[in-house]
Structures are given as structure tokens and as C-alpha cells.
KEBALO-891365 format. One record per residue: x, y, z of N, C-alpha, C, CB in turn. Coordinates in pm, whole numbers, padded with zeros to 5 digits, always signed. Each point is the difference from the previous one (the first is absolute). Glycine has a CB too. Example, Ala and Ser with C-alpha at 12.3 -4.5 7.8 and 13.67 -1.06 7.14 Angstrom:
+01319-00569+00780-00089+00119+00000+00090+00120+00000-00189-00117+00125+00154+00222-00197+00082+00119+00006-00077+00109+00073+00118-00063-00215
END
This chain:
+00077-00113+00020-00068+00109-00023+00080+00128-00010-00174-00120+00102+00131+00225-00163+00061+00136-00033-00012+00059+00142-00070+00035-00267+00182+00038+00336-00010+00093+00094-00083+00124-00050+00217-00090+00092-00300+00151+00001-00076+00126-00039+00107+00128-00008-00232-00097+00125+00202+00186-00201+00065+00143+00026-00117+00070-00009+00234-00012-00097-00202+00117+00190-00114+00090+00027+00057+00149-00022-00119-00172+00177+00043+00257-00240-00005+00119-00076-00073+00123+00069+00007-00157-00196+00062+00260+00224-00058+00099+00072+00051+00146-00061-00016-00169+00215-00058+00296-00191+00023+00116-00058+00116+00035+00125-00261+00067-00152+00383+00003+00134+00090+00043+00109-00083+00090+00070+00220-00024-00113-00222+00009+00252-00027+00117+00094-00116-00065+00086+00071+00217-00168-00205-00179+00109-00119-00051+00076-00005-00151-00034-00138+00230-00008+00145-00272-00101+00018-00156-00042+00058-00064+00104+00031+00036-00229+00105-00012+00243+00100-00053+00094-00074+00007+00153+00221+00088-00165-00281+00006+00220-00077+00012+00124-00085-00089+00001+00023+00204+00024-00102-00209-00094-00135-00090-00038+00046-00164-00025-00124+00231-00136+00211-00242+00095+00055-00165+00011+00058-00012+00130+00067-00038-00247+00024+00099+00301+00040-00032+00114-00080+00004+00118+00170+00056-00103-00270+00035+00125-00112+00005+00108-00125-00030-00025+00111+00144+00077-00147-00170-00200-00153-00081-00005-00010-00103-00095-00114+00197+00057+00264-00262-00113+00024-00106-00089-00095+00025-00149+00054-00169+00235-00045+00276-00272-00050+00035-00120+00085+00008-00133-00138+00105+00157+00138-00173-00260+00058+00031-00101-00042+00028-00131+00105-00093+00127-00067+00215-00193-00082+00018-00129-00015-00089-00097+00053+00181+00033+00044-00275-00052+00022-00114-00104+00089-00104+00055-00025+00156-00191-00002-00286+00170+00070-00079+00006+00036-00118-00124-00076+00085+00227+00183-00140-00237+00044-00070-00099+00070-00138+00057+00021+00228-00136-00089-00336+00103-00002-00138+00028+00040-00046-00166-00204-00013+00239+00316-00028-00258+00049-00076-00135-00034+00094-00107-00041-00246+00077-00049+00201-00168-00040+00106-00098-00136+00052+00009+00152-00099-00141-00188+00074+00260-00135+00077+00028+00024+00144+00071-00122-00238+00032+00039+00303-00052+00005+00147+00062-00164+00043+00041+00236+00077-00171-00227-00055+00287-00130+00052+00070+00008+00145+00058-00044-00241+00062-00048+00318-00086+00006+00147+00039-00124+00027+00086+00126+00074-00218-00096+00034+00311-00113+00010+00088-00076+00134-00037+00123-00137+00191-00214+00179-00145-00090+00129-00023+00085+00089+00087-00258-00099-00037+00231+00222+00026+00103+00122+00081-00121+00074+00077+00226+00058-00202-00159-00034+00300-00078+00069+00115-00009+00144-00055+00088-00153+00212-00170+00246-00154-00042+00119-00019+00059+00106+00126-00213-00119-00138+00329+00061+00168+00049+00088+00128+00102+00101-00039-00034-00193+00155+00066+00286-00095+00083+00136-00019+00155-00066+00091-00255+00241+00003+00348-00140-00024+00125-00036+00062-00009-00018+00140+00109+00112-00165-00213-00076+00237-00003-00054+00148-00087-00096+00007+00051+00192+00100-00077-00284-00176-00077-00112+00009-00126+00032+00038+00176-00123+00043-00254+00236-00068-00137+00031+00037-00089-00041-00111+00070+00189+00143-00173-00265-00132-00114-00023-00118-00112+00117+00001+00026-00270+00024-00058+00344-00130-00122+00107+00015-00119-00081+00031+00088+00174-00172-00197-00117+00262-00136-00048+00046-00052-00030-00130-00041+00136+00218+00058-00047-00319-00103-00001-00119+00092+00035-00137-00225+00090+00163+00184-00137-00248+00069+00046-00148+00006+00139-00046-00077-00201-00068+00014+00270+00133+00003+00131-00044+00104+00097+00074-00239-00047-00060+00280-00041+00168+00112+00073+00104+00158-00029-00093-00158-00069+00287+00214+00202-00286+00129-00001-00086+00128+00021+00127-00135+00128-00261
END
């Protein structure tokens, strides 16, 4: 079995992988799986509604 490789965006992606075990993409062998992206800002805050900027 192939060893998985995890991919994250430098900065917040590194933080999320280390603290929340979240990875934006993973590769095992020749298969790649991607995840959805959260709508957080640089302080990891998620707005209460879509109209919030």
C-alpha cells in the first residue's frame, strides 16, 4: 500500500493540519482526493451569514 501524502496551503493550512487534522488534499498512490474549503478569514473566524464580509 502507498504512503499517503498530505497537502495544505502554507500558513493557515499548516495550522489546520496540525491542530484540527484537516488536510486540503491527500494523495495515495495515483489517486488524489481534495476537500472543500472553509469560508474563514485569517483569524479562522467563520461569518454568521453569507452577506458578512
